[in-house]
N, C-alpha and C positions, 0 to 999 in steps of 0.2 A: 477590633477596629471600629471606630465610630461610623455611623451611617453616612453614606455619601450620596451624591446626587445622580450623576450620569456617567455611563460608560459608552463609548462609541466603538463599534466593530466595523472595520473596513473589509467588506467581503462577506457574502452570505452562502458560501459553499460549506462543505463538511466541517472544515476547521473553524470557520466563522460561526456556524450554527452551534457547534459544541461549546465554543467560548461564550456565546450569548447565553446558552443554557445555564452555565455556572455563574455568570455575572448577574443573572436575574435574581440570584439568591442574596446578593450583596448591595445592589444599587437600586435606587428608586426608579431609574429609567435606563434601559439599554436600547440604543439606537443602532441598527444594522444598516449600513449604507452599501447597497448592492447595485452594481452598474447594469445588470440585466433586468429585463422584465420577466419576472418569475412565473413559471407555469403553475396552474392549479394542480395538475396531476403529475404523473411520472413521464416527463418529456425532456428531450435534450434542450440545452440552451447554449447560446454562443460562448459564454464565459467558461464553459466546462467541456471543451472538445474531447477530453479524455474519457468522458462518460460513455463513449461508443466502444470502449475496450473493457475486458473483464476487470473486475475489482474484487480483491479479497479483503474481507473484514476479519482480521485475525482475532483470536480469543481475547487478547489484551484490549483490542478495540471494542469488541462486543461487550465486555464487562464495563468499559468506560462509558460507552454511549448509554448503556442501561442505567448506570449510576447517574448520568446527567439527565436523561429523559426516561424515567421509570415507565416500563411498558412499551418502549419503542420497538423492541424486537418482536413482540407479539403483534404489534400493529403492522410492522413490515411484513410479517407472515400473513396477515389478513389481506395484504396487497399482493401476495403471490410469492414472497420469499419463502425459502424452505431451509430447515435445519437438517443436515445430513451427517452421517459418519463418513468422512472422505476416504478412509482406508477401505471401507466396505463398498462404497458406491463408485469408486474411481478405478477405471482400467488404466493402470500406470505402466508405461513402457520406459524403463530406465535405460542407462547407457548400454546395458548388455542384453536387454530384452524385457518381456512382460513380467512384472512382479506377481508373485502369488497373492491371492486375495485373502485377507484376514482382518477382522475387526480391530480398530484402534480405540484408544481412550478419548481421542479428541473429536469434537464435533465442529461443524463449520456452517455459517449462514451463507447460503447461496442466493444471490440477488444481483440485480443490475445496479450500477451507480445511480441511475435516475430514480429507481424505486427507493433506495436507501435515502437519497437526498429528500425525496418527497416526504418520507416518514419523519425525518429530522425536522424538516421545514414545518410540517403540520404540528408536530409537538412544540416547536418553538412558538408558533402562532398562538398556541393555547396559553402561553404565559402572559398575564395581563400587562406586565411592565416591559415587554419586548416589542419594539416598533421596528418593522422592516420597511425601509424606504427603497423602493425600486427605481431603476434608471438614475441612480445617484452616483456620480463620478467624483472620487476623491481627487483633489487638485494639489493638496499640500497640507502641511501641519502648521498649527499655531503654536509657537514656542516661546519660552522665556529662558534665553540662554544664560542669563545671570543666575537664575534659580535652578538651572540645569534640569528643566522639565518641559514636557509637552503639555499644552493646555487645551488643545482642541484640533479641529480639522477644518480646512477649506474644501468646499465641495460645490458641485453644480448639479441641478436636476431639471427635469422638464418644466417645472413650475416655479423655479427660483428666480428666473429673469437674469441669470448670470451667476457669478461666484457668490457664495454665501458662507457663513461660518457657523460652527456649532462648538460650544465649549464642552469640555469633558474632564472628568477627574481621572479617567484612565482611557487610553486609546489602544485598541488591539489591531495590529496589522495582520490581516488574513487575506492579503491580496495575491498570494500565490507566487510562483516562480518569477513573474514579471514585476514584483513589487518595486515601487520607486521610493519607498520610505527611507532607505539608506541614503539615496541621492538628496532627498528633501532635508535630511539631517545635515548632510555635508553643506548644503546651501545655507543652512542656519548657523553654521559655525562649528559643528561637531566633526570629529575625525571620522573617516570612513572605516567601518569595521573590516577586519581581515576576512577573506573569503577562502574557504577550503573547497577545492573542486576536483572532480575526477569524472571524466567522460569516457566510457568504454564504447561509445557509438552504438548503443543499443537502438534498434529500430523494430517496430512491429506493425503488423497489418491485421485488421479484424473485419469480419463481416457477420451480419446477423441472419439467422435462419429460423424458420418454423420447423420444429422437430416432428417427425411422424409419431402418431399416437395410436393407441388401441390396436386394431387388427393390422394397421399399416406399419406398426413398429415390429421389426424382425425379432423373432423369439430369442435369438442368441444375444441380443443386446441387454445383458443383465445390468450394465453400467448406466449411470446417469452422467458421469463426468469422465472424459477421456483425456489423458495427458501423455505426450511423447517427448522425452528428454533428448538432448543432443547425444549423438553416438560416442562411444568410447574408442571407436576405430580411428587410428591416427594415419591410416593409409589413404589411398586415393578413394574418394567417394563423392557422390553428388553433394553440392552445397546444402541442399535441403535437409541432409542428414544432420547438419549442425543446427537446425532450427529447434526451438522450444515451441511445441505446437499443442494446442488444447481445444477441446470442445467443452465449453463452460456452460452449464445449465442455469437459466434464470427463470423468472416467473412466466406464466402463461405458455408453458411447454416450448419455450424458445431457447436457442443456443446463441452464444457469441463464439464464433470460430476464429481462432487466433493463431498467428505464426509470428514468432519473434526471433531475433538473432543479435549477436554482438559483432558489429563491424561489417555486416553484409547488407547489400541492397535488398529491400523487401518489396513485394508486389503492390502496385498501385491501381491496377485495372482488374476488372472481373476476370478477364481471360487469363491474365498472368497469375492471379490468385488461384484459380482453379488448376492451372497447369503446374504451379509449384506445389500445391497440395498433393497432386498425384505422385510427386517424387519424395514426399516425406517418408521416412524409413519404415514406418508401420502402415501397411495398406489399409488397416482398419480405419485409419483417419480419413483418407479420401473416400473410401467406400461408404462411410457413414454420411459424409457431406452430400454425396450424390443422391441420397435418399431423403434429403431434407429440402425444404423450399426456401431459397434465398429471399430476404425481405429488405435488403439494403445494398448500398454500394460498398466499396472497399474503403476503409478508413485507415490512415497511416499516421504514426507518431514518431518523431525523431528527437523531440526535446526530452531527453532521458538522462542527462548527466546528473551526477550527485553534486549538490551545492549547499554548503553550510555557511551562512552569513554569521560570523563569529562576534556577535554583539557582546558576548561574555568576555571577550578579550580586549574590549575597548577600555581605555584608562578611566574614562568618565562617562559611562553610558547614560542616556537621558532617563530621568524618572518619569513615571506615569505613562510609559510606552512599553508594550511587549509585542513580540511577533510570534505567530503560531503557524503550524502547518508548513507548506512549501515556502512561505515567506521567509522563514528562517532556515529550514533544513529540508531540502528536496532530495528524494532518493531516486535511484534507478527504478522506474515503476515495475520492471519485470519481477522485482522481489515482493511486491504487494504490501509494502509497509506504510505507505503515506497516510492513509485514512486512519489507521489504527494508532500510529504515533501521534497524530493530531488530536485524536480523542483522549489518549492517555495524558498528553501534556495539558489539555483543558482541565482534567481532574487535578493535576498538579497545581494549576493556577488557582483552583478552588481552595486547595489546602493552604496555599501561600496566603491567600486573602484571609482565611480563617485564623491563621496562626500569627499574623502581624497586627500590631496595634495602630500603626500609621500607614495610610495608603501609599505614601511616597516610598515606603520600604518594600512594597510588594514587587516592583519590577526587578530590583536587585536580587531579592530572594528567589524570585521565579527564574531569572536567568541562570542562577547557579544550579537549581534543582532540575530545570529543563535540560541544561547541558549534560548533567550526570545521566539522565535517562536517555537522551538522544544518542549517546555514545554506543548504546546497545544496538539499535538498528543500523546506525552509521557504520559500525565496525563490520557488520555482516555484509552490507551492500558493497562497501569498498574493498573488502577482502577478496571477493571474487573478481570485481572489476579491475583491480590492480594487476591481475594475471594476464591481461591481454596486451599484445605488443602494440596495438594501435591506441591504447588508452592515453588520454591527455589530461593535463591539469596539474595543480599544485601538489597533488598526492601521487602522481605517476612515479614509478620507480624504475631503476636501471635494469637492463636485460638479465643480468646474472641473478639478481634477487627475484625478478619476475618469473624466471624459469622454475626456481625453487618453490615460489608461491603457487604457481600453476599446478605443480604436482600435488601440493597439499589441498588446494581448494577446487580441484577440477570436479566435473560431474561424477566421474567414477568414485572419487573420495566421498562425495555426498551420498552416492548410491550405496557404498559400503555401510555408512552410518545408518541410512534408512533401512537397509536390510537387517542390521543389528537391532534397530529399534523395533522392528516388526516381531522380533523373537525375545527381546529382553526388556523387562519393565523399567529397569533403571535407565537404560539408554533412551527408551521411549519417553520417559518423563522429562528428561533433560533436553532431548532433541525437540520435543513439543514446546518446551519453554523457549528454546532458541528460535524456533520457527514462528512462535507467537510473540516475539520481541519482548520476552520477560526475563531472559537471561542471555548474556553475551556468549558468542561462540568461544571466545577465549576462556571464559570461566568454565564452560562445559568441558573443554579440552584440557583444563588443568585439574579437573575433579578426579581424584584417585579412583573412586568407585566406577566412574564412567570409563576411564582408561583401562581398568581391570576387566570390565565387562566387554569392552571392545576387543581387548587382547584375547579373551576366551572365545569370543565369536570368531575372531580371525583364525584361531586354531581349529575350531569346529568347521569353518569354511574350507580350510586347507585339507582337512581330513574327510570332507564331504559328509559331515555328520550334522548338518543344520536340520532344524525341524521343518522348515518350509523348503520346497523344492527350488532348484536353480531357476534363474530367469528363463522364460520361454522365448524361442525364436520370434523376433518382431514381425516376421513375414506371416506368422500364424495369427489366428484370432486370439484375443486376450482370454486367459483362463478364468472361468467364472465360478469354479468350485469354491465354496466358503470353507477355508481351512482354519478358522478361528480356534477350533478345538485343539489343533496341533500345538498351539502356543498358549493354551489355557485361557482363551478369551471367549 
């Protein structure tokens, strides 16, 4: 592709920063228009309220951001992030009880969203041709409908004295779930893209704590990360037993304590948060919280529906415009896929620019390749969310199919696969790829080797001949013995 002049990125969050990082390799100038006044350090900002909740950067995302900004993970770790082996450092209470502890092959970067954003932002600022304009509000697109292309952006900033324009050879929509780009296109004469939706009414509450350290930390706390899954019990039980609850470690010996559910009301006050935590099915969860110092109020999020703006299905999508991150495909955040998918698709954009000879061809090529990748995390998120009776949207299904799906995609089913993965390297490899949005769940479950190993594990489980012990009663403390040697790890 011949050298071009300018790319404009709308939004300076994770998706926008990753896009800017790859565009800097191909354009003389990359302008990021961000509506917030950005902090110098790791601080919350108005445009990213979700930063107050736990964020998982899956391995696919870790590799992608390292490819975009070499050295960014090491830099994040210098700011307090940590790389840990989640299988070894997590006290995990599955649907039937506490899982045995054994090392896994996968590692994970534990950090807060604000620290990760700071690391990405600092790395982007090091690029000489990236310009971040703060307090810049996008107002619309400059278009040439006859040529079927987007030519620039209308925007306003504190020093512009009203609306102004900026020309662009490529415009990136990274405005998130609330992006108005499709509306702007409709006003300029394009058809509205179809939208796939599925909302399982997931809601979650989080609160930040300072964890006890040194002599103040109980000796039985071998874990860094504690997670409690919804119960497998289908009988009468407290609603809190259906919560997904976690104590998520971040930098500076802090925790983000989180409780989430599908279709249930979640606590909004400190008093309600503490009382509901008391009724979570594993007492280790509230007992740990009581020994930590709260440092924040309670934060609640309800905007969790899956939403895919299908620009790829438009008969004549505009050239020189691409959407990334939540602007095109927003997932239920409980599955932790959003940041990683955004980073991976930024690397796909890089590949598309490298492989095309004309800039106008990039957007069409990217739409196709982005769609093919997004199907992987999308299928995983919607497979579970479709199983809830209260799920709404274009992808909601009738009750008979929903009951069958619930049986296949329930927490007990996932628990079975996770237990098999802890003992079988083949299942572990493929399940890790699914978890890290590198392989679809459907492909995994069609793999003859995986199916054979799952069947073998099922027989061993029925005969009580598994190498790792049965799940331990959730009313007890999580078992801390490292049993890695039992499974050859």
